Residue, then its C-alpha position, 0 to 999 in steps of 0.5 A: r423779978r427780984r434779981r432784975a429789980r435789984a440789978r435795976g436798982q444798982v444801976l439807978e444808984s450808981r449813975r456816975t460809976c465807972r465800973l458796973d458788974v451785974t453778973s449772975n442776976g438772971l437778966e434776960a435784957l440789959p436795963l435801959e437805965l444803963c444809957h444814963l451811965t455816961h461815965l461807964t468804962e467797964l461793964t460786966a454782965c456774965n452768967n445771965r440769960l441775955a439773948v440780944l443787946p439793945a442798941e441804946v446801951l451800945l451808945l456808951d462811947r467810953v466803955v473800954d472793957l465789955n464782958l458778956e461771957d456765959n449768956a445766950l447771945v446768938e448775934l451781935p448788933a452792928e451798933l457794937g461797932g460804935c463802941t470805939a473806945l473798946t480795948r477788951l471784948s469778951l464774948a465766950f460761952n454764947q451761941l454766936r454764929d458770926l461777928p458783925l463786920d462793923l467790929t472793924n471800927l474797933t481799931g483800939l481793940r486789944l483782946l477779943s475772946c470768942h471761945h465756946n461759941r458756934l462760929s462755923e465761918s471765919p468772920a470777915c472782921l478778923g483781919l481788920l482789927p490792927s491793935l489785937v494782941a490776944l485773939d481766942l477763937s477756940f471751941n468753935a467750928l471754924p473750917f478755915l481762916p482768912p489770909a488777912l489774919g496775917d495782917l494782925a502785926l501786934l498779935e501775941n496770943l492766938q488760940l484756935g484749938h478745938n475747931r475743924l481747921a484742915a490747914l493754916p494760911r501761910q500768912v500766919g507766918r507774918l505774925t512775928r510777935l506771936r508767943a502762944l499759938g494753940l492749934e490742938d484738936n483740929a484736922l491739920a495734916a501739916l503746918p505751913i513752913q512759914l511758921g518757921r519765922l515765928t522766932q518769939l513763939d514759946r508755946l505751941t500746942v498741936s496735940g489732937n491733930r491725928e493726921l499731922a505728918s509735917p513736922p514728923p512725930p520725932v520733931l513734934r515730940l521735942g516741943t515748940a522750939a524744935i518744931v519752929g526750928y524744923l520749919a525754919r530749916l524747910l523754909a531755908g531749904v526752899e529758898t536755897g535748894s539745900f535742906d538741912l535735916s541733920r540730927l533731928g532723930l528722924t527714923e524715915l525721910p519726911p515724905d513731903i521732902p521729895a514730893e513737894y520740894t522739887r528744886l532740891v539740890a542738897l540734902d543733909v540727913s546725917g545724925n538721924r536713925l534713917d534706914l537707907r539700905i537699898g533692897v536688892 
């Protein structure tokens, strides 16, 4: 009670404030007095006990930075989509199972952080946030991603680690501004060759995908540039029918080459360590 009273007092004393931080006050609900803070642009309410967000508080149309990390939120009200000035929305360490479609109204949102929640389906709003630069969906239970994710043309940082992804949509290859892509600890068996178009990518993490066979292990061990380069070679091979797999340190021919690329007309595997002897 003392913490809640202190937080309410902070609100009442700062009606013209632009920034308000009520972190670690044991709040179970945001004070309705927040509605009077018409100049508020940044609200931080981390490490409380918030289970719901009152719709009245979400009428603050000047807020650009909303941080609600480390609470007990299970769902978000549709009214959050009315906070159209938002550029940063931090929802990590909650218990969210979905995101409202109304978030598509946040056309200026640049950062969306939802790691460590309980998302088990890909929220429909994900591919409809055109200004996103950073998206963190790690540590959830996502089994797949919508192809519309490839429409986020400004995205530079995409974190998808520690989910249940068995595949990536090939449309991820359209995210040509991507610099960081986290895919660790999923169930991926192969990376789509369209990732070979991500020439700006300088940090790709794929560890913990135990069934990952393409790219093959020798390429994976060489790091991001080698992985993107390998996928680019496959992409070029699909387009021309001529595959260049030379000087990659391969010890065996990747099984997907003869199995999937049936229009193969030329294959260069020189400079590897392949055992091509034919048994008699």
